[in-house]
C-alpha positions as CSV (number, residue, x, y, z in Angstrom):
1,M,43.7,-18.0,14.5
2,R,42.9,-17.6,18.2
3,A,41.4,-20.5,20.2
4,A,37.7,-20.9,19.7
5,M,35.4,-19.5,22.4
6,A,34.0,-22.0,24.9
7,N,30.6,-20.4,25.1
8,P,28.1,-19.5,23.8
9,Q,27.3,-22.4,21.5
10,L,27.9,-21.3,18.0
11,F,24.6,-22.4,16.6
12,T,22.8,-19.9,18.9
13,L,24.4,-16.9,17.1
14,D,22.9,-15.2,14.2
15,A,24.6,-15.0,10.8
16,V,25.9,-11.4,11.2
17,E,27.5,-12.3,14.6
18,L,29.1,-15.4,13.1
19,T,30.5,-13.5,10.1
20,E,32.0,-10.9,12.4
21,R,33.7,-13.5,14.6
22,L,35.0,-15.3,11.5
23,A,36.4,-12.0,10.2
24,R,38.1,-11.3,13.5
25,G,39.6,-14.8,13.6
26,E,37.9,-15.6,16.9
27,V,36.4,-18.8,15.4
28,S,37.1,-20.9,12.3
29,S,34.7,-21.9,9.6
30,R,35.3,-25.5,10.5
31,E,34.2,-24.9,14.1
32,V,31.1,-23.0,13.0
33,T,30.2,-25.6,10.4
34,Q,30.8,-28.5,12.8
35,A,28.6,-26.8,15.4
36,H,25.7,-26.7,12.9
37,L,26.3,-30.2,11.7
38,D,26.2,-31.4,15.3
39,R,23.0,-29.5,15.8
40,I,21.5,-31.2,12.7
41,A,22.5,-34.6,14.1
42,A,20.8,-33.7,17.4
43,R,17.6,-32.1,16.2
44,D,16.8,-33.1,12.6
45,G,15.6,-36.6,13.6
46,E,12.4,-35.0,15.0
47,V,12.2,-31.9,12.8
48,H,13.0,-33.5,9.4
49,A,14.1,-30.2,7.9
50,F,16.8,-31.5,5.6
51,T,16.5,-33.7,2.5
52,S,20.2,-34.2,2.4
53,V,23.1,-33.1,4.6
54,L,26.4,-32.5,2.8
55,R,28.6,-33.2,5.8
56,E,31.9,-34.2,4.2
57,Q,31.6,-31.6,1.4
58,A,30.7,-28.9,4.0
59,L,33.7,-29.6,6.2
60,A,36.0,-29.6,3.2
61,D,34.6,-26.3,2.0
62,A,35.0,-24.9,5.6
63,D,38.7,-26.0,5.7
64,R,39.2,-24.3,2.3
65,A,37.6,-21.1,3.6
66,D,39.8,-21.1,6.6
67,A,42.9,-21.6,4.5
68,E,41.9,-18.8,2.2
69,R,41.3,-16.5,5.1
70,A,44.6,-17.3,6.6
71,K,46.2,-16.1,3.3
72,G,44.1,-12.9,3.4
73,E,41.8,-14.1,0.6
74,A,38.4,-13.7,2.2
75,R,35.8,-13.4,-0.6
76,G,33.3,-11.3,1.2
77,P,30.8,-11.2,4.1
78,L,29.6,-14.8,3.6
79,H,33.1,-16.3,3.5
80,G,33.2,-19.4,5.7
81,L,29.6,-19.0,6.8
82,P,27.5,-22.2,6.8
83,M,24.1,-21.9,5.0
84,S,21.3,-24.1,3.7
85,I,19.1,-24.0,0.6
86,K,15.8,-25.3,-0.6
87,E,15.8,-28.6,-2.4
88,C,14.4,-27.0,-5.6
89,F,17.8,-25.6,-6.5
90,D,19.9,-27.8,-8.7
91,F,23.1,-29.4,-7.5
92,A,25.2,-30.9,-10.2
93,G,25.0,-34.7,-10.2
94,Q,22.1,-34.8,-7.7
95,A,18.4,-35.2,-8.0
96,T,16.1,-32.2,-7.7
97,T,12.8,-33.9,-6.9
98,I,10.5,-31.1,-5.6
99,G,9.0,-33.9,-3.6
100,V,7.9,-35.9,-6.7
101,A,8.9,-39.6,-6.6
102,A,9.3,-39.9,-10.4
103,R,12.0,-37.3,-10.3
104,T,14.3,-39.2,-7.9
105,S,16.2,-40.4,-11.0
106,H,16.7,-36.8,-12.3
107,R,20.3,-35.7,-12.2
108,A,21.2,-32.0,-12.6
109,T,24.0,-31.3,-15.1
110,R,25.1,-28.1,-13.4
111,D,24.6,-26.1,-10.2
112,A,21.8,-23.6,-10.1
113,A,23.0,-20.0,-10.5
114,M,22.2,-19.4,-6.8
115,V,24.2,-22.4,-5.7
116,E,27.1,-21.3,-7.9
117,L,26.8,-17.7,-6.5
118,L,26.9,-18.8,-2.9
119,R,29.9,-21.0,-3.4
120,E,31.7,-18.2,-5.2
121,S,30.9,-16.0,-2.2
122,G,32.7,-18.5,0.1
123,A,29.5,-19.7,1.8
124,V,29.6,-23.3,3.1
125,L,26.5,-25.2,2.0
126,L,25.3,-27.6,4.8
127,G,22.6,-29.2,2.8
128,R,19.2,-29.0,1.1
129,T,15.9,-28.6,2.8
130,N,12.4,-30.0,2.5
131,L,9.4,-28.6,0.7
132,S,5.8,-29.3,-0.2
133,Q,5.2,-31.6,-3.1
134,F,5.3,-29.5,-6.4
135,M,5.8,-26.5,-4.0
136,L,2.1,-25.9,-4.1
137,F,0.7,-26.1,-0.5
138,N,1.2,-24.7,2.9
139,E,3.0,-27.6,4.6
140,S,6.4,-29.1,3.8
141,R,5.5,-32.7,3.2
142,N,5.9,-35.0,0.2
143,P,6.1,-38.7,-0.6
144,V,9.9,-38.6,-1.1
145,F,11.1,-37.0,2.1
146,G,8.2,-37.1,4.4
147,Q,6.9,-34.3,6.7
148,S,8.8,-31.4,8.3
149,A,7.7,-30.4,11.8
150,N,7.6,-27.0,13.4
151,P,10.3,-26.5,16.0
152,F,7.9,-24.6,18.2
153,S,5.4,-27.6,18.2
154,L,6.2,-30.9,16.5
155,E,2.4,-31.4,16.1
156,H,2.3,-28.4,13.8
157,A,3.4,-27.8,10.2
158,T,6.2,-25.5,9.2
159,G,4.3,-23.8,6.4
160,G,5.2,-24.2,2.8
161,S,6.7,-24.5,0.5
162,S,10.1,-23.4,2.0
163,G,9.1,-24.9,5.3
164,G,12.2,-27.1,5.7
165,E,14.4,-24.1,5.4
166,A,12.3,-22.2,8.0
167,A,12.5,-25.1,10.4
168,A,16.2,-25.6,9.9
169,I,16.8,-22.0,10.8
170,A,14.3,-21.8,13.7
171,A,15.9,-24.9,15.3
172,G,19.5,-23.6,15.0
173,M,20.5,-26.1,12.4
174,S,21.4,-23.4,9.9
175,P,22.0,-19.7,10.5
176,L,20.8,-18.5,7.1
177,G,19.1,-19.9,4.0
178,I,17.6,-19.4,0.6
179,G,14.0,-20.2,-0.3
180,T,11.6,-19.4,-3.1
181,D,8.2,-17.8,-3.1
182,I,5.4,-17.8,-5.7
183,G,2.5,-17.5,-3.3
184,G,3.9,-17.0,0.2
185,S,6.5,-19.8,0.1
186,I,9.2,-17.8,2.0
187,R,7.0,-15.5,4.0
188,V,4.4,-18.0,5.4
189,P,7.0,-20.6,6.7
190,A,9.1,-17.8,8.1
191,A,6.0,-16.4,9.9
192,Q,4.9,-19.8,11.2
193,C,8.3,-20.8,12.4
194,G,9.2,-17.5,14.1
195,I,11.9,-16.3,11.8
196,A,12.4,-13.5,9.3
197,G,12.1,-13.8,5.5
198,L,12.2,-11.6,2.4
199,K,10.5,-12.1,-1.0
200,P,12.3,-9.5,-3.1
201,T,11.0,-7.9,-6.3
202,L,10.8,-10.5,-9.1
203,D,14.2,-11.3,-10.6
204,Y,16.2,-9.6,-7.9
205,F,18.0,-12.9,-7.3
206,P,18.8,-15.5,-10.0
207,L,16.5,-18.4,-10.5
208,R,18.3,-20.2,-13.4
209,G,18.5,-23.8,-12.4
210,C,15.7,-23.6,-9.9
211,Q,13.0,-26.2,-10.7
212,S,9.2,-25.3,-10.8
213,G,6.2,-27.3,-9.7
214,I,4.4,-26.2,-12.9
215,P,7.1,-25.7,-15.5
216,G,6.0,-23.3,-18.2
217,Q,3.5,-21.4,-15.9
218,E,4.8,-17.9,-16.0
219,V,1.8,-15.7,-15.6
220,V,3.0,-15.3,-12.0
221,R,6.7,-16.3,-11.4
222,A,8.6,-17.2,-8.3
223,A,11.2,-15.2,-6.6
224,A,14.2,-16.4,-4.6
225,G,15.0,-14.7,-1.2
226,P,16.8,-15.0,2.1
227,M,15.5,-16.5,5.4
228,A,17.1,-16.0,8.7
229,R,16.7,-15.4,12.5
230,S,17.1,-11.6,12.3
231,V,16.4,-8.8,9.9
232,R,20.0,-7.8,9.8
233,D,20.8,-11.3,8.5
234,L,18.4,-10.7,5.6
235,E,20.3,-7.5,4.9
236,L,23.6,-9.4,5.1
237,V,22.5,-11.4,2.0
238,M,21.4,-8.3,0.1
239,R,24.8,-6.8,0.8
240,A,26.9,-9.8,0.2
241,L,25.6,-10.9,-3.3
242,D,26.9,-8.8,-6.2
243,P,24.0,-7.8,-8.6
244,A,26.4,-7.6,-11.5
245,R,27.6,-11.1,-11.0
246,M,24.0,-12.3,-10.5
247,S,23.1,-10.7,-13.8
248,R,25.9,-12.6,-15.6
249,L,24.7,-15.9,-14.1
250,D,21.1,-15.2,-15.0
251,A,20.4,-12.4,-17.5
252,R,16.9,-11.8,-16.1
253,V,18.5,-10.2,-13.1
254,A,19.1,-6.5,-13.5
255,P,22.7,-5.4,-12.9
256,L,21.7,-3.0,-10.1
257,A,24.0,-0.9,-8.1
258,P,25.5,-2.6,-5.0
259,W,23.3,-2.6,-1.9
260,R,23.5,0.6,0.0
261,G,21.7,-0.4,3.2
262,A,18.2,-0.3,4.7
263,D,18.5,3.3,5.6
264,A,15.0,4.7,4.9
265,D,14.0,7.7,7.0
266,L,10.9,6.3,8.8
267,R,9.6,9.7,9.6
268,K,9.1,10.4,5.9
269,L,7.1,7.2,5.3
270,R,3.4,6.8,5.0
271,V,2.3,3.2,5.7
272,G,-1.1,1.6,5.2
273,V,-2.5,-1.0,7.5
274,L,-4.5,-3.9,5.9
275,L,-6.1,-6.4,8.3
276,D,-8.7,-8.3,6.3
277,D,-8.6,-9.0,2.6
278,G,-12.1,-10.5,2.5
279,F,-11.1,-14.2,2.3
280,V,-10.4,-15.6,5.7
281,R,-10.5,-13.1,8.6
282,P,-7.2,-13.1,10.5
283,S,-7.0,-14.9,13.8
284,H,-7.2,-12.7,16.9
285,A,-3.4,-13.0,17.5
286,V,-2.5,-12.2,13.9
287,A,-4.8,-9.2,13.9
288,R,-3.3,-8.0,17.2
289,A,0.2,-8.4,15.8
290,V,-0.6,-6.2,12.8
291,E,-2.3,-3.6,14.9
292,Q,0.6,-3.5,17.3
293,A,3.2,-3.2,14.5
294,G,1.2,-0.1,13.3
295,K,1.4,1.4,16.8
296,W,5.1,0.8,17.1
297,L,5.7,2.4,13.7
298,A,3.5,5.4,14.5
299,A,5.5,5.9,17.7
300,R,8.7,6.1,15.6
301,G,7.2,8.9,13.5
302,V,5.7,6.9,10.6
303,E,2.4,8.1,9.3
304,V,0.1,5.1,9.6
305,V,-3.3,5.0,7.8
306,P,-5.8,2.3,7.0
307,F,-5.7,0.8,3.5
308,A,-8.1,-1.3,1.5
309,P,-6.7,-2.5,-1.8
310,P,-9.0,-2.7,-4.8
311,G,-10.2,-5.8,-6.6
312,V,-8.5,-8.4,-4.4
313,H,-11.0,-11.2,-5.1
314,D,-10.7,-10.7,-8.9
315,A,-6.9,-10.8,-8.7
316,I,-6.7,-13.9,-6.5
317,F,-9.2,-15.9,-8.7
318,A,-7.3,-14.9,-11.9
319,Y,-4.1,-16.2,-10.2
320,I,-5.8,-19.5,-9.4
321,G,-7.3,-19.7,-12.8
322,A,-4.0,-19.3,-14.5
323,F,-2.3,-21.9,-12.2
324,S,-5.0,-24.5,-13.1
325,A,-5.3,-23.7,-16.8
326,D,-3.8,-27.1,-17.8
327,A,-6.2,-29.0,-15.6
328,A,-3.2,-30.4,-13.6
329,Q,-1.9,-32.2,-16.7
330,T,1.6,-30.9,-16.2
331,M,1.7,-32.3,-12.7
332,E,0.3,-35.6,-13.9
333,A,3.0,-35.9,-16.5
334,M,5.7,-35.1,-13.9
335,D,4.6,-37.6,-11.3
336,R,3.8,-40.4,-13.8
337,G,1.2,-42.0,-11.6
338,G,3.2,-41.7,-8.4
339,P,1.9,-40.9,-5.0
340,I,0.2,-37.5,-4.5
341,D,0.0,-35.7,-1.2
342,P,-3.5,-35.5,0.2
343,A,-3.3,-31.7,0.3
344,L,-3.3,-31.7,-3.5
345,V,-5.8,-34.5,-4.2
346,G,-9.0,-32.4,-3.9
347,L,-7.7,-29.4,-5.9
348,R,-6.3,-31.7,-8.6
349,R,-9.6,-33.6,-8.9
350,M,-11.5,-30.4,-9.1
351,A,-9.2,-28.9,-11.7
352,R,-9.6,-32.1,-13.9
353,M,-13.4,-32.2,-13.5
354,P,-15.4,-31.6,-16.7
355,A,-16.6,-28.1,-17.0
356,P,-20.3,-28.8,-16.7
357,M,-19.8,-30.9,-13.5
358,R,-17.6,-28.2,-12.0
359,A,-20.2,-25.5,-12.8
360,A,-22.8,-27.6,-11.0
361,V,-20.6,-27.9,-8.0
362,A,-20.0,-24.2,-8.0
363,R,-23.8,-23.5,-8.1
364,L,-24.4,-25.9,-5.3
365,A,-21.7,-24.1,-3.2
366,A,-23.3,-20.8,-3.9
367,L,-26.8,-22.0,-2.9
368,S,-25.3,-23.4,0.3
369,G,-24.0,-20.0,1.4
370,E,-20.4,-20.5,0.3
371,P,-19.8,-17.8,-2.3
372,V,-16.0,-17.8,-1.9
373,L,-15.9,-21.6,-2.4
374,A,-18.2,-21.3,-5.4
375,R,-15.9,-18.8,-7.0
376,L,-12.9,-21.0,-6.3
377,V,-14.5,-24.0,-8.0
378,G,-15.4,-21.8,-10.9
379,A,-11.8,-20.5,-11.3
380,L,-10.3,-24.0,-11.5
381,G,-10.0,-26.1,-14.5
382,R,-8.8,-26.3,-18.1
383,K,-8.8,-23.2,-20.2
384,P,-8.2,-22.6,-23.9
385,V,-5.3,-20.4,-24.8
386,E,-7.4,-17.4,-25.5
387,Q,-8.8,-17.6,-22.0
388,L,-5.4,-18.0,-20.4
389,W,-4.3,-14.9,-22.3
390,K,-7.2,-13.0,-20.9
391,L,-6.2,-14.0,-17.4
392,T,-2.7,-12.8,-18.1
393,V,-4.0,-9.5,-19.3
394,A,-6.2,-9.1,-16.2
395,I,-3.2,-9.9,-13.9
396,R,-1.0,-7.4,-15.7
397,A,-3.7,-4.8,-15.5
398,Y,-4.2,-5.4,-11.8
399,R,-0.6,-4.6,-11.1
400,F,-1.2,-1.1,-12.5
401,E,-4.5,-0.9,-10.5
402,M,-2.6,-1.7,-7.3
403,Q,0.1,0.8,-8.2
404,D,-2.5,3.5,-8.8
405,A,-4.2,2.7,-5.5
406,W,-0.9,3.2,-3.7
407,E,-0.4,6.5,-5.5
408,A,-3.9,7.7,-4.6
409,A,-3.3,6.8,-1.0
410,R,0.3,8.2,-1.1
411,L,1.7,4.9,0.4
412,D,5.3,3.9,0.7
413,A,4.5,0.6,2.3
414,V,1.7,-1.6,3.8
415,V,1.7,-3.7,7.0
416,C,-0.6,-6.7,6.9
417,P,-0.9,-10.4,7.9
418,P,1.4,-12.9,6.1
419,Y,-1.3,-15.6,6.5
420,A,-4.8,-15.7,8.1
421,T,-3.8,-18.0,11.0
422,P,-0.7,-19.2,12.9
423,A,0.9,-22.5,12.0
424,L,-1.4,-25.4,11.0
425,P,-1.7,-28.7,12.7
426,H,-0.3,-31.4,10.4
427,G,-2.6,-32.1,7.5
428,M,-4.8,-29.0,7.8
429,S,-3.5,-27.3,4.7
430,K,-6.0,-29.4,2.7
431,D,-8.9,-27.3,1.4
432,F,-7.4,-24.2,3.1
433,A,-5.4,-22.6,0.3
434,L,-7.3,-19.3,0.5
435,A,-5.9,-18.7,4.0
436,G,-2.7,-17.7,2.1
437,T,-4.2,-14.8,0.1
438,P,-2.5,-12.1,2.2
439,A,0.8,-13.3,0.8
440,M,-0.4,-14.4,-2.7
441,L,-1.6,-10.8,-3.4
442,W,2.0,-9.4,-3.4
443,N,3.2,-12.2,-5.8
444,I,0.5,-11.1,-8.2
445,V,1.7,-7.5,-8.3
446,Q,5.4,-8.3,-7.8
447,F,5.9,-6.0,-4.8
448,P,8.7,-6.9,-2.4
449,S,7.6,-8.1,1.0
450,G,9.0,-9.6,4.1
451,V,8.0,-10.9,7.5
452,V,9.2,-10.7,11.0
453,P,8.0,-12.4,14.2
454,V,6.4,-10.2,16.8
455,G,4.9,-12.5,19.5
456,R,3.0,-15.6,20.3
457,V,-0.6,-16.6,20.4
458,R,-2.1,-16.0,23.9
459,A,-4.3,-18.7,25.3
460,P,-7.5,-16.5,25.2
461,E,-6.8,-15.8,21.5
462,A,-6.9,-19.5,20.5
463,R,-10.6,-19.2,19.4
464,R,-12.7,-17.7,16.7
465,D,-15.8,-15.7,17.7
466,E,-17.8,-16.7,14.6
467,A,-17.3,-18.4,11.3
468,R,-18.7,-16.8,8.1
469,D,-18.2,-19.9,6.0
470,K,-16.5,-23.3,5.6
471,L,-13.1,-21.7,5.4
472,E,-13.5,-19.9,8.7
473,R,-14.9,-23.1,10.3
474,H,-11.6,-24.7,9.3
475,A,-9.7,-21.7,10.6
476,A,-11.5,-22.1,14.0
477,K,-10.0,-25.5,14.3
478,V,-6.6,-24.1,13.5
479,D,-7.0,-21.3,16.1
480,A,-8.1,-23.7,18.8
481,A,-4.7,-25.5,18.6
482,S,-2.6,-22.4,18.3
483,A,-1.8,-21.2,21.8
484,G,1.9,-20.4,22.2
485,L,2.7,-20.5,18.5
486,P,4.6,-17.6,16.8
487,V,2.8,-14.8,15.1
488,A,4.3,-12.4,12.6
489,V,3.6,-9.4,10.4
490,Q,4.2,-8.7,6.8
491,V,5.6,-5.5,5.4
492,V,5.2,-4.7,1.7
493,A,6.8,-1.9,-0.4
494,R,6.9,-0.7,-4.0
495,P,8.9,-2.6,-6.5
496,W,12.7,-2.3,-6.0
497,A,12.1,-0.7,-2.6
498,E,13.7,-3.6,-0.6
499,P,15.5,-1.0,1.7
500,T,12.1,0.3,2.8
501,V,10.9,-3.2,3.5
502,L,13.9,-4.1,5.6
503,A,14.0,-0.7,7.4
504,L,10.4,-1.2,8.5
505,L,10.9,-4.8,9.5
506,A,14.0,-3.9,11.5
507,A,12.0,-1.2,13.4
508,I,9.2,-3.6,14.2
509,E,11.7,-6.3,15.2
510,A,13.5,-3.9,17.6
511,D,10.3,-3.2,19.4
512,A,9.0,-6.8,19.3
513,R,12.3,-8.1,20.9
514,G,11.6,-6.1,24.0
515,E,8.3,-8.0,24.6
516,A,8.1,-11.0,26.9
517,E,6.2,-13.0,24.3
518,Y,8.8,-12.6,21.5
519,P,9.4,-16.1,20.0
520,L,13.1,-16.6,20.6
521,T,15.1,-18.8,18.3
522,P,16.8,-21.2,18.0
523,V,14.2,-23.4,19.6
């Protein structure tokens, strides 16, 4: 092992660069791990990304990785690389709280399949990262671990629910991480913290041993995926983790062929551009980012066309209806009367409201010129089993409707916003869940999707010309505080077409990095 380099600081390098230096023997796993632990000590006091730091275990694992490499026993691309992981994944002997105080006494009996997989791959786990309570809103804050802050602006949220992971990576405290996503929980934090993230097709990665905010709700299921500072780091994870081994750890994972690379021929692709799904119009900066990404792709030979998906409102309200079918009783049983984050209080109260009262509130909202709010209120609340089954049928049917729309438009992919606005000031996720519909839509249909940063909000864009309703009045307040924050775009492809997603993200990233406004990380 040659002497470690004096410069640059190791935490500034992306995961691929670190793995290459580790493989060449230019740096040891202990040195890389120590650099990130030092960075955590320096930055996490103000960012609050981590729920626990596994300092001693990480250093021991790094030493073991170095000893194995010295004997020629490197296990693969992740060998000796420090990583982090969202708190919802079980660690044997530790609590998995998902931000719920009543769960602090919970002790996992075994590692989650993803944790086991990463350890088998030789990765060094630095610690676990913060999340929204129950993993159900677009900030990473809860009564157990407090609030994570956005490294680009400590006055702003990180997004949720994998926001601690996004913040850790954006601040250089971790080069790579794993989050989960059931309604944008990887993509929204990645977008708002200026990093890249991928939600693969459902069951691409194992979720055995990953806790849920609403256990038993499986009309729409979560997906695990990588988060990093570059698209090539996302691909590193796809290449490093063996599908056959993942399938043995969690039988829901298909034993696919090993990853062959994000090598799609862009000149053969037809990509739709979707700006506004009809819920909350995208902020000026977000719309500009999507339009610019379309221009960059067109310049590379991609056929770019406008796209308007069918039935978005019906699909989103079916999703919300299914999530609230138990009138929040599962959450109440889990928290056992413990503290609830303010972002959840209103939705929980509305979900538990008697049906006649909720119907009256919906009628009042409609009469007040708030049709979207009226429909949201109407979608919430307890439902008998037969109604839940009808919602399930509707969501399954919508997946085919979306598939048919893509076939009719001859689409290989779609470029769209990941969220209606840039990062939110702390506390502003309350009553703003529908700003996340650009990400939720692709959970409903189970299409793989990823995000990549492309720029920042320019000062003149930190405004909203007009507001159609209460949601957009809320968005105007978000926009007014957004100057300088990262903006990103989302790329979606057909199920199991992750190579297409990553190829398009990489092309957009390559053009975006040449722009003066590109949000450089680590912050």
